[in-house]
N, C-alpha and C positions, 0 to 999 in steps of 0.2 A: 837594680832590684826593688830599693825601694820606689820607686816609681810605679812598679808593674805589682808591685805587694797592692801599693795604698789607691790605683787604678781601681780595681777591680773593687774597693768598697764603696766603688762612687754613684751608681751604678747600673747599669744595664744590661749588656750580654756580656758574656763569659771572653771568651776566646779575643772576640773581635771587639770589646771594651777596649782593650790595650791601642785600638788605633781610632777609636770614637774621642769625638771633643766633649760629646756631651757626657755630662755627670750629674745623678739624680742623688739628694739629700732627700729621703722621705718622711712623712709625719703621718702616725695612727691618728685618725681626727679624733678618738675615742680621747684625748689626751686634752680638747677642746670641747666636749660634747656639749656642753652648757651652752658656750655660744655659738655651735652649729647651730644647734636647736633654736636660737634665738636668732641667728642673724648669719645662716650661711654663706651669701656670698659674700659679706665683707668679711667673714671671717676664714675666707680662703684670701681674699686679698690681701689681708693683717698676711696671711704665714707666707704668701708670696714673696710680700717686702723684709719680711725675717729672712727669706733666702728658700725657703722650702721650696721644692722644684718636683717633687711627688706627693700623694697623697695617697692614705689609703681606708677605703670606705669603714665605715662601722654601722652602719644602716642601713638596711633595707629591709629585711626580714621583719611581716609585723605588718608592712607599709607595703610592700613592693611598690615602691619610690626611692631615690636618693636625698635624704632630708629634704622630704615632700615632694621633691622633683621628679619630673620625666626623663628615662635616661639620657635624652636627644640634649635637654633642656642644662640636666647636673653637667653634661659632657661641653656645653656651651658655655656655662658658668667657667668650669676648669680650664678651657684655652684661651678665657680673656683675661686670666691672671696666668696664664705661662705654667702652668701645672698640668702632670698627668695624675690618672689614678691606676696604676694599672694594677691592685688590686683590691678587694674588698671580702669583707667577715659575713657568714652568715651561721644561721642556727642549725642542726640536727633536726630538730620539730617533733622529737616525739610530746616534750610538751603542750598544753595547751590553755589558753587565755579565754574566762569566761564559759568554760565546756565544750570549744570549736578549738582545731587544728589553728598551728599558725602559721600562714601562708611564706612563700618565698623560703621556706629552708628546705633541704635535701630531701625531709620524707612528704613534703608537701606542695605543689605546683615549681616545681625544682625546673620543670620545662622554661614555665618565665622566669622564671629568677636569670636561668643560665643567659636566657635573647637578650633579656633584659640589661646584664652584664656586658655583652657582646655587643651593645647597642652604645653603651655605655664608654668602650675602650676597656675594660679590664682584662687583663691576660690570668690574675689567677683569683678562683673562688676559695675564700680559707675555711673551714669549718673551725668556728673561733671556740668553742668552748662546750662542754658536756657537765650538762647540772647534774646534780648527785643523783636524779634518780635513773638520768639517764646512762651515768657509768655505770652501776648494776655494784655488786660487789665479786664478783668472778672474772677470771680471765675469759673462760666461754663467753661474756657478753662484750668483752672488748673483740673478739672476734665475730661476733655476729655485727658489732658497729663496720668493724672491718671492710666487711662484703658492702654494706649499706654505704661506704665511705668506695667500695668499689666501682658502682654500681653509678653514684653519684659522678665518679671520677671518667668516668665512659663517657656519660651524658655531655659532661665539659669536652670531653677532648673532639666530641662532633659539635663541635661552635670554634673548635681553636683553642680552647680554656685548659688551663691545667688547675686539678683543682687539689688542694692540700690542707693539713693538719695543723693547727695550732696546740702546743701544749699549756700546762698551766706545771702543777707542782704534783700533782696527784696521781698522774700518768709514772710519777716513778715512785711510786707505795708499794711495797711489796705485796702482792695477791698470790697465794699458794705457793711463793719462790719462785714467782715472775713478776715481770712489770710490764705493766702494760703498753706504756709506749715502746718498749720493745715488740711487745704482741699486732702493735699498731703497724710498726715499721714491715715486720716478717710476715705478716698476716694481708696487706694490702699488696695492689700490684706495685712495682715499684718505678712504674710508666704512667699510670694513672693517679695516683696517688702519692704526692709530694708532702715536704715538712716544711711549715714555718717558724722556724726554731724561735722560742722567745729566752735569748738568753737571762733575766733576769730569773726566771721560774727555774730553768734547769739548773742552772747557779744556787737555787735557796734550797735545790733537792740534793745539794752536794754531789750531780755528776760536773765530769767534764764536757764544755762543748766538741775538743777539740778528738776525745775519745768516740764519740758522734759520726764527726766528719770523717775519720779512718774507718770506720765500721760501715760507716754509709755513705761512703764517695756521693757527690754529685745527687744526693735527696736532700740537701734545702737551701733553694733558690732565695728560700726571704729569710729574711731575720728581724726580729724583734730588737732592738737597741736601747737597754734600759739598764739605770746602773740599782746597786742594791748600794745600801749606805753603810756604813762599817759601826754600827751602835746592833745589839742585840736583838734588835728586834729585826734588823738586813730588810728596813724597807726602800720605798722608792726612794729614784734621786736621779737629781739630771745628770746624763752625761758627763762623767770625765769627774765627777765629783764622789765618788765612793769606790770599789772592794775590786770590780770583773774589771781585767786585764783585758783591755779590746783590741789595744796595740795588737798581742799575742794570739786574737781571735781573728784578727780581720786580715791577718798574715795564710791562714790557712782560709780565705774565702774562695780563691782556683778550687779547692777540692771539697771543699763544700755543695761548691754549686750555684754560689751566690748569684743573683740577680737583682734582684732590688733588698734597701732595706727601710726601716720606720723606726723615726725614735718612738719612744713610749713613756710618757708619766702615768701611770693608773690615778694618781695624787700629786699635787701639787701642794707646795708649804704658802703660795702667795698665789700670784695670776700665774696661769699655766703659759700664758704668752712668755713670761720672763723665766720660766722654767725653757722652755721651747728654745727662747732665743742663748739660754745657759750653754745650752747640749749640743746646737748648731755652730756657736762659738769654737768650742772645743773640738766638734769632730772638723770642720773646716780646717783648724788649727795641727792638731795631732793627726786625725787619720786621713785626711785628704792630701 
């Protein structure tokens, strides 16, 4: 039982994973964003040496390149380092820069974004964040966003890609007696739009990931694995150093529909490489 549970945390494909030798420990590249900006190839090599086998992209929107590279060039760098990038983040795109729409977003030039994702080997395109202006102040606004996600998800499906939505904590703030996250779950097509559950943010919002898995089984193929410290600030910390019971959560990986997980730490006390090394050490020792 322990082996079956922990293998599902590894992660690649659901039931087939139990018979598959390959396990993936992922990192969201936002954690090492400054290093990726300066030296993406060297940074990816360093992450592979630490032990990460997959990454999640944090840039494309606005440049329509992956860390300054074409999809094909970036895929080649990944392959050179024994890495895959099954997932990448994108924005909704209602905001403008310099009075012009931001390209490579759900609302602007999405066709190219999807085609480029496919060329880079991406399996999951994730709506990463809604700005305050994009969120609005009503549940009806989230219903409208759900429709935009459904449309974007249908385009992804045609390319063999799954669209997901990544949460923060604002989706769990009460709006007229309803939670935006519940609306996003129920107003989107469960096959066109799945969820990347950020375990830190859902926990900081006071919600139980296991309850979400039970209510919406199979809807959470991606997770962000980041811990919350035990101070009153409840700040980001290395995986295994905080208050979140990852053993308990990973035991429900199959129910959630988990396929890939990514370590993420938005801010680190020192070098992010030290923090991600500490996190992967805990994961290998305790969760895999």
